[in-house]
Backbone as a chain_set.jsonl record, in Angstrom:
{"seq": "MTIHSLLTPENSTVIFIDQQPQMTFGVASIDRQLLINNTIGLAKAAKVFNVPTILTTVETQDFSGYMWPQLLSIFPDQTPIERTSMNSWEDSQFVAEVERIGRKKLVISALWTEVCLAYPAIQAMEAGYEVYAVVDACGGTSQVAHDMAIQRVVQAGAVPVTWQQVLLEYQRDWARKETYNAVMDIVKQHSGAYGSGVEYAYTMIHKKAPTMAHV", "coords": {"N": [[11.068, -2.588, 11.476], [9.594, -0.386, 9.499], [6.619, -0.756, 7.767], [4.597, 0.497, 5.219], [2.024, 0.161, 3.629], [0.359, -0.788, 0.856], [-0.74, 2.29, -1.55], [-4.075, 2.984, -2.111], [-7.452, 4.597, -3.569], [-9.186, 4.616, -1.301], [-7.724, 4.828, 1.17], [-5.907, 7.25, 1.191], [-5.019, 10.788, 0.415], [-4.588, 13.244, -2.019], [-2.012, 16.163, -2.331], [-1.57, 19.164, -3.815], [0.775, 21.538, -4.134], [2.024, 24.962, -4.476], [1.935, 24.988, -7.055], [2.785, 27.156, -8.922], [3.38, 30.521, -11.222], [5.87, 31.542, -10.169], [7.347, 29.995, -8.985], [7.403, 27.656, -10.621], [9.313, 28.749, -12.38], [11.556, 29.012, -10.79], [12.527, 26.652, -10.943], [15.286, 23.43, -11.888], [15.737, 21.003, -11.482], [14.551, 19.713, -12.861], [13.468, 19.223, -16.08], [10.874, 21.536, -17.216], [8.609, 21.348, -19.023], [8.363, 18.957, -18.424], [7.994, 18.167, -15.732], [5.466, 19.875, -15.335], [3.863, 18.164, -17.074], [3.818, 15.357, -15.623], [2.72, 16.218, -13.072], [0.124, 16.851, -13.827], [-0.68, 14.78, -15.092], [-0.756, 13.015, -12.354], [-2.757, 14.425, -11.342], [-4.92, 14.018, -12.759], [-5.489, 11.352, -12.232], [-5.777, 11.113, -9.754], [-8.35, 12.835, -9.652], [-9.8, 10.505, -11.478], [-10.283, 8.164, -9.715], [-11.472, 9.511, -7.57], [-10.064, 10.624, -5.596], [-9.745, 12.508, -2.575], [-8.95, 15.494, -2.396], [-6.211, 18.253, -1.915], [-5.717, 21.688, -3.152], [-2.979, 24.073, -2.671], [-1.794, 27.761, -2.234], [0.67, 29.797, -2.479], [1.144, 33.666, -1.393], [-0.648, 34.394, -3.5], [-0.851, 36.613, -5.067], [0.684, 38.793, -4.433], [3.469, 37.888, -4.819], [3.599, 35.286, -6.517], [1.928, 34.346, -8.465], [-0.93, 32.781, -9.985], [-1.958, 29.611, -9.278], [-1.361, 26.936, -11.602], [-3.09, 26.74, -14.717], [-3.788, 24.315, -15.759], [-4.102, 22.424, -14.049], [-5.833, 23.103, -12.228], [-8.059, 23.599, -13.551], [-9.002, 20.311, -13.606], [-9.91, 20.296, -11.23], [-12.214, 21.694, -11.218], [-14.077, 22.779, -9.044], [-12.974, 23.291, -7.134], [-11.215, 25.679, -4.661], [-7.736, 26.963, -4.329], [-6.443, 26.702, -0.984], [-5.3, 29.677, 0.255], [-1.985, 31.085, 1.304], [0.255, 32.591, 3.526], [2.72, 31.684, 4.62], [5.533, 29.438, 4.049], [5.289, 27.228, 4.571], [3.109, 24.848, 4.473], [2.146, 23.485, 6.696], [2.521, 25.268, 8.873], [0.016, 26.357, 8.318], [-3.187, 27.063, 9.502], [-5.747, 26.731, 8.319], [-4.924, 25.072, 6.248], [-4.341, 22.746, 7.737], [-6.33, 21.977, 8.754], [-8.131, 21.061, 7.098], [-6.959, 18.83, 6.027], [-7.33, 17.189, 8.701], [-10.064, 17.28, 8.293], [-10.427, 15.303, 5.939], [-9.454, 13.316, 6.74], [-7.824, 11.05, 6.222], [-4.682, 9.011, 6.564], [-2.551, 8.65, 4.911], [-0.744, 11.053, 2.782], [-0.192, 12.067, 0.067], [2.254, 14.059, -1.695], [2.601, 16.369, -3.792], [4.773, 18.66, -5.17], [6.209, 22.271, -5.128], [8.74, 24.613, -4.579], [11.303, 21.333, -3.729], [12.713, 21.376, -1.913], [11.574, 23.31, -0.082], [8.608, 23.631, -0.199], [7.799, 20.784, -0.08], [9.352, 19.469, 1.909], [9.017, 20.733, 4.277], [6.343, 20.509, 5.212], [6.227, 17.812, 4.936], [7.964, 16.984, 6.753], [6.643, 17.942, 9.217], [3.74, 16.91, 8.842], [4.335, 13.768, 9.471], [5.213, 14.346, 11.538], [3.088, 14.725, 12.979], [1.74, 12.044, 12.752], [1.178, 11.466, 10.546], [1.586, 9.455, 7.203], [4.03, 10.411, 4.964], [3.794, 10.208, 1.181], [6.103, 11.295, -0.986], [5.869, 12.374, -4.146], [8.171, 11.997, -6.014], [8.709, 12.949, -8.982], [7.129, 15.17, -9.504], [7.239, 16.882, -8.239], [10.133, 19.61, -7.787], [13.271, 21.035, -7.713], [15.335, 24.016, -7.131], [17.828, 23.655, -7.469], [19.36, 20.333, -8.869], [20.749, 19.33, -6.497], [19.65, 20.314, -4.812], [17.021, 19.724, -4.824], [17.309, 16.817, -4.764], [18.615, 16.336, -2.203], [16.681, 17.234, -0.615], [14.761, 15.33, -1.056], [15.956, 13.101, 0.196], [16.218, 13.774, 2.514], [13.662, 13.655, 3.83], [12.84, 11.523, 2.821], [14.742, 9.951, 4.898], [13.063, 10.837, 7.108], [11.401, 9.387, 7.366], [9.703, 9.641, 5.285], [8.213, 7.955, 1.854], [9.412, 7.867, -0.99], [7.998, 7.935, -4.624], [6.597, 7.962, -7.405], [4.568, 9.961, -10.217], [3.61, 7.888, -12.015], [3.945, 5.571, -10.711], [1.789, 5.935, -8.282], [-0.414, 6.095, -9.981], [-0.944, 3.85, -11.353], [-0.87, 2.048, -9.109], [-3.277, 3.017, -7.675], [-5.18, 1.542, -9.636], [-4.428, -1.179, -9.805], [-5.486, -3.783, -10.429], [-6.412, -4.896, -14.078], [-8.298, -5.98, -14.304], [-10.408, -4.075, -13.428], [-12.788, -2.473, -14.653], [-13.851, -0.4, -14.473], [-12.534, 2.006, -13.877], [-10.628, 1.596, -15.941], [-10.602, 2.554, -18.53], [-9.984, 5.04, -18.401], [-7.77, 5.526, -17.273], [-6.307, 4.441, -19.245], [-6.185, 6.326, -20.869], [-5.038, 8.721, -19.59], [-2.804, 7.546, -19.234], [-1.807, 7.382, -21.912], [-1.722, 9.994, -22.816], [-0.259, 11.428, -20.933], [2.319, 9.173, -20.355], [4.379, 8.93, -21.773], [6.546, 6.783, -23.033], [5.525, 4.319, -23.094], [2.716, 5.146, -23.365], [2.709, 5.376, -25.749], [3.221, 3.057, -26.849], [0.862, 1.829, -25.437], [-0.954, 2.867, -26.834], [-0.223, 2.052, -29.647], [-0.857, -0.732, -29.699], [-3.262, -0.638, -29.31], [-4.322, 0.172, -31.847], [-2.865, -1.02, -33.651], [-2.742, -3.7, -33.35], [-4.976, -4.501, -31.955], [-6.89, -2.787, -33.486], [-8.275, -0.796, -33.176], [-9.64, 2.591, -33.663], [-7.411, 5.484, -34.087], [-6.712, 7.114, -31.437], [-8.215, 10.504, -30.479], [-6.636, 13.53, -30.636], [-6.107, 15.027, -27.463], [-6.04, 16.942, -24.0]], "CA": [[10.98, -1.605, 10.354], [7.724, 0.412, 9.382], [6.02, -1.471, 6.347], [3.965, 1.15, 4.604], [0.81, -0.478, 2.961], [-0.422, 0.038, -0.724], [-2.348, 3.19, -1.342], [-5.764, 2.844, -2.315], [-8.042, 5.495, -3.094], [-9.888, 4.923, 0.022], [-6.807, 5.445, 2.166], [-5.223, 8.729, 1.041], [-5.416, 11.95, 0.051], [-3.348, 14.097, -2.769], [-1.953, 17.429, -2.124], [-0.79, 19.633, -4.864], [1.494, 22.593, -3.081], [2.447, 26.021, -5.021], [2.232, 25.177, -8.334], [2.203, 28.659, -9.067], [4.562, 30.518, -12.17], [6.778, 32.156, -10.233], [7.841, 29.113, -8.261], [7.887, 27.097, -11.691], [10.276, 29.511, -13.062], [12.645, 28.691, -9.915], [12.988, 24.681, -11.029], [16.129, 24.004, -12.199], [15.75, 19.809, -11.438], [13.442, 18.758, -14.074], [12.487, 20.016, -17.218], [9.787, 22.373, -16.34], [7.285, 20.878, -19.181], [7.659, 17.284, -18.298], [7.184, 18.431, -14.481], [4.019, 19.879, -15.492], [3.236, 16.813, -17.672], [3.547, 14.537, -14.827], [1.777, 16.438, -11.922], [-1.186, 17.213, -14.483], [-0.892, 13.02, -14.846], [-0.837, 12.819, -11.157], [-4.253, 15.162, -10.675], [-6.062, 13.109, -13.886], [-5.485, 10.173, -11.801], [-6.756, 11.708, -8.594], [-9.855, 12.636, -10.326], [-10.333, 9.463, -12.121], [-10.233, 7.506, -8.686], [-12.336, 10.576, -6.484], [-9.332, 10.501, -4.252], [-9.8, 13.628, -1.903], [-7.334, 16.503, -2.799], [-6.202, 19.427, -1.528], [-4.546, 22.536, -3.574], [-2.522, 24.972, -2.238], [-0.902, 28.487, -3.127], [1.608, 30.813, -1.541], [1.495, 34.55, -1.994], [-0.931, 34.325, -5.22], [-1.499, 38.202, -5.642], [1.783, 40.13, -4.313], [4.471, 37.294, -5.502], [3.591, 33.802, -7.044], [0.808, 33.77, -9.405], [-2.014, 31.964, -9.58], [-1.941, 28.116, -9.757], [-1.557, 26.349, -12.839], [-4.679, 26.38, -15.144], [-4.251, 22.873, -16.181], [-4.168, 21.665, -12.581], [-7.401, 23.763, -11.55], [-9.308, 22.76, -14.627], [-9.163, 19.326, -13.491], [-10.642, 20.884, -10.03], [-12.857, 23.272, -11.336], [-15.071, 23.528, -8.107], [-11.814, 23.716, -5.373], [-10.502, 26.954, -4.45], [-6.801, 26.772, -3.637], [-5.932, 27.37, 0.112], [-4.059, 30.817, 0.002], [-1.258, 31.483, 2.63], [1.48, 33.415, 3.528], [3.722, 30.772, 5.474], [6.155, 28.456, 3.252], [5.477, 25.834, 5.383], [1.894, 24.909, 4.427], [1.707, 22.74, 7.923], [1.621, 26.428, 9.383], [-1.28, 27.25, 8.029], [-4.008, 26.456, 10.054], [-6.632, 26.386, 7.206], [-4.534, 23.549, 5.608], [-3.947, 21.416, 8.831], [-7.68, 21.598, 8.882], [-8.703, 20.097, 5.91], [-6.239, 17.686, 6.465], [-7.783, 16.754, 9.422], [-11.204, 16.973, 7.985], [-10.22, 14.431, 5.029], [-8.91, 11.899, 7.96], [-6.806, 9.909, 5.794], [-3.554, 9.352, 7.145], [-1.589, 8.661, 3.56], [-0.608, 12.1, 2.029], [0.382, 12.083, -0.948], [2.302, 15.379, -2.037], [3.601, 17.141, -5.412], [4.951, 20.404, -4.56], [7.184, 23.588, -5.854], [10.206, 23.86, -4.274], [11.324, 20.22, -3.346], [13.399, 21.841, -0.349], [10.974, 23.867, 0.804], [6.964, 23.326, 0.179], [7.559, 19.289, 0.052], [10.601, 18.694, 3.108], [8.944, 21.214, 5.374], [5.137, 19.954, 5.899], [5.644, 16.363, 4.918], [8.109, 16.601, 8.44], [5.666, 17.95, 9.97], [3.068, 15.915, 8.761], [4.593, 12.926, 9.636], [5.499, 14.309, 13.272], [1.95, 14.758, 13.529], [1.223, 10.82, 12.924], [0.937, 10.82, 9.275], [2.243, 8.823, 6.2], [3.683, 10.971, 3.491], [4.237, 9.947, -0.019], [6.638, 12.073, -1.986], [5.911, 12.288, -5.669], [9.881, 12.9, -6.678], [8.708, 13.392, -10.406], [6.112, 15.871, -9.681], [7.779, 18.245, -7.432], [10.948, 20.427, -8.435], [14.218, 22.335, -6.8], [16.406, 24.849, -7.235], [19.353, 22.825, -8.288], [19.166, 19.287, -8.313], [21.284, 19.019, -5.232], [18.705, 20.775, -3.484], [15.903, 18.435, -4.704], [17.87, 15.857, -4.131], [18.798, 16.462, -1.018], [15.3, 17.323, 0.184], [14.025, 14.032, -0.941], [17.015, 12.351, 0.734], [15.914, 14.783, 4.11], [12.004, 13.759, 3.846], [13.189, 9.832, 3.082], [15.035, 9.537, 6.273], [12.511, 11.174, 8.413], [10.407, 8.498, 7.305], [8.503, 9.284, 3.953], [8.238, 7.001, 1.302], [9.366, 8.378, -2.908], [7.215, 7.9, -5.192], [6.622, 8.657, -8.927], [3.028, 9.791, -10.488], [2.343, 6.856, -12.902], [3.673, 4.598, -9.675], [0.379, 6.297, -7.812], [-1.632, 6.023, -10.838], [-1.189, 2.281, -11.238], [-1.056, 1.341, -7.46], [-5.12, 2.82, -7.628], [-5.398, 0.818, -10.396], [-3.983, -2.3, -9.405], [-6.067, -4.748, -11.384], [-6.942, -4.651, -14.745], [-10.344, -6.226, -14.283], [-11.375, -2.993, -12.678], [-13.051, -2.039, -15.685], [-14.852, 1.034, -13.942], [-11.364, 3.283, -14.536], [-9.853, 0.673, -17.049], [-10.607, 2.97, -19.98], [-9.567, 6.624, -18.208], [-6.366, 5.024, -16.726], [-5.456, 4.052, -20.039], [-6.145, 7.719, -21.642], [-3.925, 9.423, -18.834], [-1.229, 6.821, -19.763], [-1.429, 7.659, -23.143], [-1.331, 11.502, -22.749], [1.228, 11.349, -19.763], [2.78, 7.95, -19.997], [5.457, 8.931, -22.884], [6.985, 5.599, -24.47], [4.544, 3.48, -22.304], [1.471, 5.765, -23.489], [2.98, 5.407, -27.14], [3.317, 1.365, -26.924], [-0.416, 1.279, -25.651], [-1.597, 3.757, -28.641], [0.054, 1.089, -30.857], [-0.904, -1.955, -29.488], [-4.64, -0.307, -29.517], [-4.234, 0.605, -33.01], [-2.408, -2.186, -34.675], [-3.141, -5.216, -32.592], [-6.658, -4.494, -31.72], [-7.469, -2.526, -34.697], [-9.256, 0.525, -33.129], [-9.305, 3.875, -34.315], [-6.654, 5.973, -32.994], [-7.177, 8.201, -30.153], [-7.937, 11.787, -30.929], [-5.422, 13.846, -29.664], [-6.841, 16.067, -26.283], [-5.182, 16.848, -22.83]], "C": [[9.626, -1.261, 9.868], [7.404, 0.153, 7.781], [4.637, -0.229, 6.24], [3.257, 0.473, 3.466], [0.255, 0.353, 1.385], [-1.143, 1.557, -0.606], [-2.861, 2.921, -2.281], [-6.741, 4.074, -2.63], [-9.052, 5.535, -1.975], [-9.097, 5.406, 1.054], [-5.842, 6.829, 2.154], [-5.563, 9.676, 0.507], [-4.211, 12.319, -0.97], [-3.465, 15.305, -2.936], [-0.862, 17.724, -3.271], [-0.366, 20.95, -4.131], [2.101, 23.407, -4.21], [2.826, 25.863, -6.111], [1.757, 25.973, -9.154], [3.543, 29.126, -10.461], [5.722, 30.689, -11.554], [8.088, 31.124, -9.396], [8.126, 28.014, -9.312], [9.375, 27.788, -12.212], [11.793, 29.44, -12.323], [13.087, 27.386, -10.225], [14.284, 24.883, -11.827], [16.234, 22.079, -11.93], [15.402, 18.983, -12.254], [13.174, 19.679, -14.902], [11.36, 20.628, -17.135], [8.126, 21.956, -17.328], [6.888, 19.32, -18.752], [7.641, 17.558, -16.395], [5.916, 18.63, -14.688], [3.156, 18.664, -15.816], [2.598, 15.868, -16.121], [2.886, 15.053, -13.554], [0.474, 16.806, -12.428], [-1.531, 15.264, -14.104], [-1.287, 12.289, -13.203], [-2.215, 13.292, -10.535], [-5.361, 14.34, -11.654], [-6.081, 11.596, -12.429], [-5.735, 9.906, -10.314], [-8.278, 12.038, -8.501], [-10.461, 11.349, -10.759], [-10.734, 8.394, -10.637], [-10.814, 8.262, -7.484], [-11.64, 10.286, -5.42], [-9.517, 12.198, -3.59], [-8.597, 14.37, -2.212], [-7.531, 17.531, -2.719], [-5.091, 20.481, -2.09], [-4.63, 23.755, -2.533], [-1.953, 26.34, -2.697], [-0.423, 29.209, -2.268], [1.423, 32.511, -2.201], [0.92, 35.245, -3.152], [-0.683, 35.85, -5.793], [-0.054, 38.897, -5.805], [3.056, 39.167, -4.805], [4.258, 35.906, -6.942], [2.712, 33.611, -8.42], [0.157, 33.019, -9.172], [-1.475, 30.491, -10.135], [-1.935, 27.925, -11.213], [-2.951, 26.206, -13.605], [-4.944, 25.204, -15.345], [-4.358, 22.24, -15.257], [-5.678, 22.55, -12.056], [-8.431, 23.807, -12.492], [-9.723, 21.478, -14.847], [-10.111, 19.666, -12.375], [-11.11, 21.848, -10.338], [-13.578, 23.59, -9.871], [-14.388, 23.954, -7.09], [-11.904, 25.388, -5.505], [-9.029, 26.798, -3.411], [-6.919, 27.079, -2.51], [-4.878, 28.388, 0.005], [-3.595, 30.636, 1.301], [-0.09, 32.025, 2.59], [2.793, 32.753, 4.124], [3.987, 29.61, 3.988], [5.984, 27.596, 3.522], [3.491, 25.379, 5.039], [1.118, 23.956, 6.344], [1.732, 23.759, 8.674], [0.811, 26.952, 9.305], [-2.384, 26.629, 8.687], [-5.13, 25.976, 9.391], [-6.429, 24.57, 6.542], [-4.475, 22.533, 6.499], [-5.376, 21.24, 8.864], [-8.218, 20.849, 8.044], [-8.121, 18.902, 5.463], [-6.77, 16.798, 6.991], [-9.345, 16.211, 9.135], [-11.372, 16.307, 6.944], [-10.71, 13.313, 5.95], [-8.603, 10.884, 7.327], [-5.284, 10.147, 6.107], [-2.573, 9.043, 6.249], [-1.533, 9.965, 2.47], [0.284, 11.704, 1.057], [0.892, 13.538, -1.767], [3.212, 15.811, -3.026], [3.705, 18.462, -4.531], [6.098, 21.037, -5.064], [7.199, 24.485, -4.687], [10.339, 22.294, -3.631], [11.558, 20.384, -1.812], [12.383, 22.598, 0.135], [9.196, 23.89, 0.991], [7.096, 21.817, -0.115], [8.227, 18.902, 1.792], [9.684, 19.691, 4.24], [7.487, 20.909, 6.044], [5.262, 18.502, 5.84], [6.897, 16.121, 6.453], [7.391, 16.873, 9.276], [4.492, 17.304, 10.292], [3.331, 14.47, 9.563], [5.074, 13.223, 11.44], [4.46, 14.267, 13.69], [0.968, 13.511, 13.658], [0.803, 10.626, 11.138], [1.918, 10.401, 8.343], [2.38, 9.685, 4.847], [4.812, 10.152, 2.285], [5.053, 10.807, -1.036], [6.487, 12.21, -3.131], [6.972, 13.183, -6.027], [9.562, 13.352, -8.205], [7.956, 14.065, -10.51], [6.281, 17.013, -8.733], [9.258, 19.122, -8.039], [11.983, 21.366, -7.73], [14.641, 23.019, -7.732], [17.53, 25.0, -8.052], [18.556, 21.289, -8.135], [19.775, 18.756, -7.372], [20.343, 19.439, -4.457], [17.515, 19.751, -3.473], [16.131, 16.982, -4.222], [18.403, 15.214, -2.695], [17.584, 16.778, -0.013], [14.658, 16.158, 0.264], [15.085, 12.669, 0.042], [16.395, 12.725, 2.497], [14.473, 14.008, 4.513], [12.166, 12.02, 3.992], [13.8, 9.49, 4.742], [14.599, 9.942, 7.304], [11.465, 10.511, 8.282], [9.049, 8.878, 5.723], [9.176, 8.663, 2.842], [8.178, 7.85, -0.389], [8.41, 7.518, -3.525], [7.128, 8.203, -6.529], [4.88, 8.353, -9.184], [2.699, 8.521, -11.222], [2.871, 5.51, -11.706], [2.121, 4.647, -9.331], [-0.767, 5.969, -8.739], [-2.006, 4.282, -10.956], [-1.295, 1.361, -9.937], [-2.686, 1.625, -7.034], [-5.381, 1.522, -8.365], [-5.506, -0.664, -10.417], [-4.249, -3.336, -10.323], [-6.735, -4.377, -12.461], [-8.442, -4.935, -14.973], [-11.056, -5.067, -13.728], [-11.697, -1.977, -13.35], [-13.834, -0.918, -15.512], [-13.915, 2.348, -14.11], [-10.406, 2.606, -15.427], [-9.513, 2.207, -17.917], [-10.032, 4.462, -19.242], [-8.344, 6.469, -17.906], [-5.446, 5.541, -18.1], [-5.608, 5.762, -20.936], [-5.158, 8.475, -20.708], [-2.797, 8.599, -19.238], [-0.852, 7.21, -21.346], [-1.6, 9.391, -23.331], [-0.163, 11.755, -22.183], [2.25, 10.622, -19.859], [4.444, 8.106, -21.09], [5.333, 7.868, -23.834], [5.569, 4.612, -23.874], [3.231, 4.19, -22.9], [1.768, 5.308, -25.08], [2.686, 3.743, -27.37], [1.7, 1.221, -26.662], [-1.63, 1.986, -26.709], [-1.371, 2.537, -29.741], [-0.586, -0.498, -31.036], [-2.811, -1.942, -29.896], [-5.379, -0.327, -31.202], [-4.277, -0.687, -33.985], [-2.635, -3.202, -34.526], [-4.458, -5.312, -32.303], [-7.248, -3.837, -32.794], [-8.528, -1.38, -34.521], [-8.806, 1.398, -33.446], [-8.48, 4.306, -33.336], [-6.873, 7.247, -32.671], [-6.95, 10.07, -30.429], [-7.539, 12.43, -30.096], [-6.586, 15.206, -28.802], [-6.112, 15.898, -25.288], [-6.545, 16.799, -21.626]], "O": [[8.671, -2.034, 9.944], [7.879, 0.769, 6.828], [3.809, -0.145, 7.147], [3.863, 0.235, 2.42], [-0.063, 1.492, 1.041], [-1.939, 1.878, 0.276], [-2.285, 2.611, -3.323], [-6.824, 4.735, -1.595], [-9.715, 6.558, -1.805], [-9.527, 6.267, 1.821], [-5.189, 7.25, 3.109], [-6.647, 9.549, -0.062], [-3.083, 11.841, -0.844], [-4.452, 15.832, -3.449], [0.142, 17.1, -3.617], [-1.265, 21.47, -3.47], [2.738, 22.734, -5.021], [3.884, 26.373, -6.481], [0.789, 25.86, -9.905], [4.461, 28.346, -10.712], [6.715, 30.173, -12.068], [9.283, 31.381, -9.252], [9.103, 27.322, -9.028], [10.399, 27.119, -12.352], [12.867, 29.677, -12.876], [14.134, 27.021, -9.691], [14.573, 25.955, -12.358], [17.309, 21.8, -12.462], [15.767, 17.819, -12.424], [12.722, 20.788, -14.619], [10.547, 19.753, -16.836], [6.986, 22.083, -16.882], [5.821, 18.707, -18.716], [6.96, 16.667, -15.888], [5.113, 17.765, -14.336], [2.172, 18.228, -15.219], [1.447, 15.755, -15.7], [2.428, 14.135, -12.873], [-0.377, 17.096, -11.587], [-2.254, 14.712, -13.275], [-1.953, 11.272, -13.011], [-2.738, 12.787, -9.542], [-6.506, 14.096, -11.273], [-7.15, 11.192, -11.97], [-5.866, 8.806, -9.778], [-9.125, 11.698, -7.674], [-11.618, 11.107, -10.413], [-11.812, 7.824, -10.812], [-10.685, 7.726, -6.383], [-12.148, 9.81, -4.405], [-9.357, 13.086, -4.427], [-7.456, 13.912, -2.269], [-8.542, 18.093, -3.139], [-3.905, 20.4, -1.768], [-5.556, 24.251, -1.891], [-1.478, 26.178, -3.821], [-1.028, 29.346, -1.205], [1.55, 32.644, -3.418], [1.414, 36.203, -3.747], [-0.336, 36.063, -6.955], [0.371, 39.412, -6.839], [3.885, 39.908, -5.333], [4.803, 35.854, -8.044], [2.937, 32.742, -9.263], [0.364, 32.344, -8.163], [-0.779, 30.29, -11.131], [-2.484, 28.732, -11.964], [-3.862, 25.567, -13.078], [-6.095, 24.789, -15.211], [-4.829, 21.134, -15.522], [-6.419, 21.939, -11.286], [-9.6, 24.044, -12.19], [-10.483, 21.164, -15.763], [-11.261, 19.282, -12.588], [-10.69, 22.934, -9.938], [-13.617, 24.785, -9.578], [-14.806, 24.746, -6.245], [-12.544, 26.075, -6.301], [-9.047, 26.597, -2.197], [-7.687, 28.041, -2.497], [-3.72, 28.089, -0.287], [-4.261, 30.222, 2.25], [0.607, 31.925, 1.58], [3.859, 33.365, 4.057], [3.155, 29.14, 3.212], [6.469, 26.717, 2.809], [2.732, 25.99, 5.791], [-0.01, 23.947, 6.837], [0.892, 23.577, 9.555], [0.548, 27.957, 9.966], [-2.532, 25.452, 8.36], [-5.589, 24.888, 9.739], [-7.118, 23.558, 6.417], [-4.556, 21.383, 6.068], [-5.667, 20.058, 9.049], [-8.844, 19.863, 8.432], [-8.634, 18.096, 4.687], [-6.93, 15.71, 6.439], [-9.81, 15.144, 9.537], [-12.536, 16.422, 6.562], [-11.757, 12.667, 6.0], [-8.998, 9.779, 7.7], [-4.726, 11.233, 5.951], [-1.46, 9.141, 6.767], [-2.193, 9.916, 1.432], [1.343, 11.101, 1.228], [0.043, 14.134, -2.431], [4.426, 15.607, -3.03], [3.045, 19.011, -3.649], [7.017, 20.315, -5.451], [6.276, 24.965, -4.028], [9.361, 21.991, -2.948], [10.985, 19.872, -0.851], [12.396, 22.37, 1.345], [8.616, 24.111, 2.054], [6.004, 21.528, -0.604], [7.648, 18.22, 2.637], [9.744, 19.15, 5.344], [7.371, 21.023, 7.264], [4.529, 17.842, 6.576], [6.7, 15.14, 7.171], [7.336, 16.124, 10.252], [4.092, 17.071, 11.433], [2.421, 14.099, 10.306], [5.205, 12.362, 12.311], [4.385, 13.812, 14.832], [-0.109, 13.524, 14.254], [0.179, 9.663, 10.692], [3.063, 10.829, 8.483], [1.542, 9.805, 3.953], [5.964, 9.727, 2.373], [4.437, 10.987, -2.087], [7.666, 12.142, -3.476], [6.981, 14.392, -6.259], [10.31, 14.238, -8.619], [7.552, 14.064, -11.673], [5.47, 17.924, -8.562], [9.138, 19.113, -9.264], [11.581, 22.401, -7.2], [14.459, 22.822, -8.933], [18.008, 25.821, -8.836], [17.513, 21.078, -7.517], [19.483, 17.574, -7.188], [20.196, 18.909, -3.356], [17.108, 19.116, -2.5], [15.419, 16.239, -3.545], [18.531, 14.058, -2.291], [17.618, 16.566, 1.199], [14.057, 15.797, 1.277], [14.714, 11.544, 0.374], [16.239, 11.91, 3.406], [14.319, 13.819, 5.72], [11.763, 11.355, 4.947], [13.188, 8.81, 5.566], [15.164, 9.751, 8.38], [10.484, 10.834, 8.951], [7.95, 8.408, 5.428], [10.4, 8.704, 2.711], [7.148, 8.32, -0.87], [8.043, 6.467, -3.001], [7.983, 9.061, -6.754], [4.15, 7.431, -8.821], [1.567, 8.059, -11.086], [2.225, 4.466, -11.787], [1.296, 3.85, -9.778], [-1.882, 5.63, -8.343], [-3.06, 3.701, -10.698], [-1.725, 0.211, -9.859], [-3.328, 0.853, -6.322], [-5.762, 0.52, -7.76], [-6.438, -1.292, -10.919], [-3.33, -3.797, -11.0], [-7.664, -3.592, -12.269], [-9.362, -4.367, -15.561], [-12.277, -5.118, -13.579], [-11.303, -0.834, -13.118], [-14.496, -0.493, -16.459], [-14.345, 3.465, -14.396], [-9.325, 3.163, -15.615], [-8.436, 2.802, -17.917], [-9.435, 5.035, -20.154], [-7.624, 7.388, -18.297], [-4.538, 6.363, -18.227], [-4.683, 6.0, -21.713], [-4.244, 8.937, -21.392], [-1.783, 9.194, -19.604], [0.292, 7.288, -21.794], [-1.51, 9.729, -24.511], [0.821, 12.218, -22.76], [3.301, 11.158, -19.508], [5.404, 7.345, -20.976], [4.636, 7.751, -24.842], [4.658, 4.386, -24.671], [2.384, 3.3, -22.823], [0.776, 4.809, -25.612], [1.818, 3.401, -28.173], [1.091, 0.571, -27.511], [-2.739, 1.643, -27.119], [-2.238, 2.174, -30.537], [-0.743, -1.188, -32.043], [-3.461, -2.803, -30.49], [-6.491, -0.688, -31.587], [-5.144, -1.18, -34.708], [-2.797, -3.908, -35.521], [-5.017, -6.396, -32.469], [-8.306, -4.364, -33.138], [-9.384, -1.05, -35.343], [-7.589, 1.416, -33.632], [-8.492, 3.935, -32.162], [-7.143, 8.22, -33.374], [-5.896, 10.698, -30.533], [-7.813, 12.248, -28.91], [-7.439, 15.951, -29.283], [-5.41, 14.886, -25.285], [-6.303, 16.716, -20.422]]}, "num_chains": 1, "name": "protein.A"}
């Protein structure tokens, strides 16, 4: 049995594939606002922990539209790798960037699950990489399409994770104060009831001022 070691900011790359309007329109497996929330939470986690990040888009001008501005604003110095292929792993520039970074653990968020996650995930594993599919930061054209794609990549050897799991796996220890406050900010902004609980503890128990609203 293969044991996949824990994710750390030093051993992984986070990859965002085709978070674009036309791809978002086709998502039916998850509420689309929740999908955006989860994906942005994952992106902020990568940013806080300085994890190498790859952005890639397909047919921006001719079909899919530009990558979500919420995502681009987190990585203002990065230009998404533009492709024509549905499968990122068939794009030489994309593969070259994965190889340049040199991390063997690839944490992937993609639209759609059955295409833009499944295809590169399978080929990346064939090439010797470990794939961590962020299930709640991916969306398929139906619930069945999403579920079967996740089953397919898991059967091929991928590890299913959630965005919050990745965030907390990177933090791991609350004594790591250099990232503690930033992680709590992400939790309060994107973790729903968990975030509300943190805000309640801060204000009602620890008597801190309420968090100012921001995105």
